[in-house]
C-alpha positions in Angstrom: 84.7 78.7 90.4 83.5 81.3 87.9 87.0 82.1 86.8 87.8 78.4 86.4 84.7 77.8 84.3 85.4 80.9 82.2 88.9 79.6 81.5 87.5 76.2 80.7 85.2 77.8 78.2 88.1 79.7 76.7 90.2 76.5 76.4 87.3 74.7 74.7 87.0 77.5 72.1 90.7 77.6 71.6 90.8 73.8 71.0 88.1 74.2 68.4 90.1 76.9 66.7 93.3 74.7 66.8 95.0 76.9 69.3 94.8 80.1 67.3 95.7 83.4 68.9 92.9 84.5 71.3 93.2 88.2 71.1 95.7 90.9 70.2 99.4 90.0 70.3 99.0 87.4 73.1 99.9 84.1 71.6 100.1 80.7 73.3 101.3 77.4 72.0 99.1 74.3 72.1 101.3 73.0 74.9 100.5 76.1 77.0 96.8 75.6 76.3 97.1 72.0 77.6 99.0 73.2 80.6 96.2 75.7 81.4 93.6 72.9 81.1 95.6 70.7 83.5 96.0 73.6 86.0 92.3 74.3 86.0 91.5 70.6 86.5 93.9 70.5 89.5 92.5 73.7 91.0 89.0 72.2 90.8 90.3 69.1 92.7 91.9 71.3 95.4 88.9 73.7 95.8 88.0 72.4 99.3 91.6 72.6 100.5 92.1 76.0 99.1 88.9 77.2 100.8 90.3 75.9 104.1 93.6 77.6 103.6 91.9 80.9 102.6 89.8 80.7 105.8 92.8 80.1 108.0 94.8 82.9 106.3 92.0 85.4 107.1 91.8 84.1 110.7 95.5 84.9 111.1 95.4 88.2 109.1 98.2 90.2 110.8 96.8 92.7 113.3 97.3 93.9 116.9 96.8 91.4 119.8 96.9 92.4 123.4 96.8 89.0 125.0 98.3 86.8 126.3 101.0 89.2 127.4 104.6 88.1 127.7 105.7 88.2 131.4 108.7 90.5 130.6 108.0 93.8 128.8 109.8 94.7 125.7 113.4 95.8 126.2 115.2 98.7 124.6 117.4 96.4 122.6 114.3 94.7 121.2 112.8 98.0 120.3 115.9 98.9 118.3 115.9 95.5 116.7 112.2 95.9 115.7 112.8 99.4 114.3 115.7 98.2 112.2 113.5 95.5 110.6 110.4 97.6 110.2 112.3 100.4 108.5 112.6 98.1 105.4 108.8 97.8 105.2 107.1 100.8 106.8 107.4 104.6 106.9 109.7 105.9 109.6 107.0 107.8 111.5 106.2 105.2 114.1 102.8 105.4 115.8 102.7 102.4 118.1 104.4 99.2 119.1 101.9 96.8 120.6 102.5 94.8 123.8 104.5 91.6 123.3 102.2 88.6 123.3 102.9 84.8 123.4 101.0 81.8 121.9 102.2 82.1 118.3 100.0 80.3 115.8 101.5 77.0 114.8 102.1 78.3 111.3 104.9 80.4 112.7 106.8 77.3 113.6 108.0 75.7 116.9 110.7 78.2 117.5 108.3 81.2 117.7 107.9 82.4 121.2 106.3 85.9 120.9 104.8 88.3 118.5 104.4 92.1 118.3 102.6 94.5 115.9 104.2 97.7 114.7 102.1 100.5 113.2 103.4 103.4 111.3 101.9 106.3 109.3 103.3 107.8 106.1 101.7 109.8 103.3 98.4 109.8 105.1 98.3 106.0 105.2 98.6 103.8 108.3 100.3 100.5 107.8 101.2 97.6 110.2 103.7 94.8 110.3 103.5 91.7 112.5 106.9 90.5 113.9 107.6 87.1 115.4 110.4 86.1 117.7 112.3 83.1 116.5 115.2 81.7 118.5 115.5 84.9 120.5 115.6 87.1 117.4 112.8 89.3 115.9 111.8 89.0 112.2 108.8 89.5 110.0 106.4 86.7 110.8 105.8 83.7 108.5 102.1 84.6 108.0 102.9 88.3 107.6 105.4 87.4 104.8 102.8 85.4 103.1 100.2 88.2 103.3 102.8 90.7 101.9 103.2 88.5 98.8 99.4 87.9 98.5 98.5 91.5 98.7 101.3 92.4 96.2 99.7 90.2 93.5 99.2 92.3 90.4 96.5 91.7 87.8 98.0 90.8 84.4 97.1 92.8 81.4 97.5 90.5 78.4 94.6 92.0 76.5 92.6 88.7 77.0 90.3 88.9 80.0 90.0 85.1 80.3 93.7 84.7 80.2 94.1 87.5 82.8 91.6 85.7 85.0 93.5 82.4 84.6 96.8 84.1 85.6 95.3 85.8 88.6 93.9 82.4 89.7 97.3 80.8 89.1 99.1 83.4 91.3 96.6 83.0 94.1 96.6 79.2 94.0 100.4 79.0 93.9 100.4 81.1 97.1 97.8 78.9 98.7 100.1 76.0 98.1 102.9 77.9 99.9 100.8 79.0 102.9 102.8 78.2 106.1 102.0 74.7 107.4 101.4 74.0 111.0 104.4 72.6 112.9 103.0 71.9 116.3 99.8 72.3 118.2 97.1 74.4 116.4 96.6 77.8 118.2 93.3 79.5 117.4 93.5 83.1 116.1 93.1 85.5 119.0 90.4 88.2 118.9 92.2 91.5 118.5 91.6 94.3 120.9 90.1 96.5 118.2 88.6 95.0 115.1 89.8 96.8 112.0 88.9 95.5 108.5 92.0 95.4 106.3 91.9 97.6 103.3 92.4 94.6 100.9 91.8 90.9 101.5 
């Protein structure tokens, strides 16, 4: 809300100045200013929906679950498959592969039958990755993919703090629009065995 209001104030001042350059070398056309105003108006109209999406995303923040356990334990072939995938995202010094659990959140889609959480340590930092099993194959989970993109959002440096705030809000809201949609029965987020606050949310 504060960011949106700040952007609206910026746009009002720019309109009064006939769309002159805000600061430094960052120049926008009148059409770009109009687009910013339209974006902000739309974000305001979607505020309640975005709040619900943000809440659900945090409920499903990827972390270890220990229940409900899959009847069959993880196989050697599955471990090799998980390691091959995790190698693209995590350091190679594996610490732990969680038990395989069932009851995928509906955001993972109707073909998800199980999930597992892989933790690895490298350069003094512990990182985790949630995998989901789709059609008898492991892959990075849909929600985990979304969080990777969300946490990779970088703050722009245009030299204009109001424009920077607008671009940050734009990036976040575009991802809220792309958050995985439920395709089946809603499954509440499970309480993890050990609560650990993520480093960045």
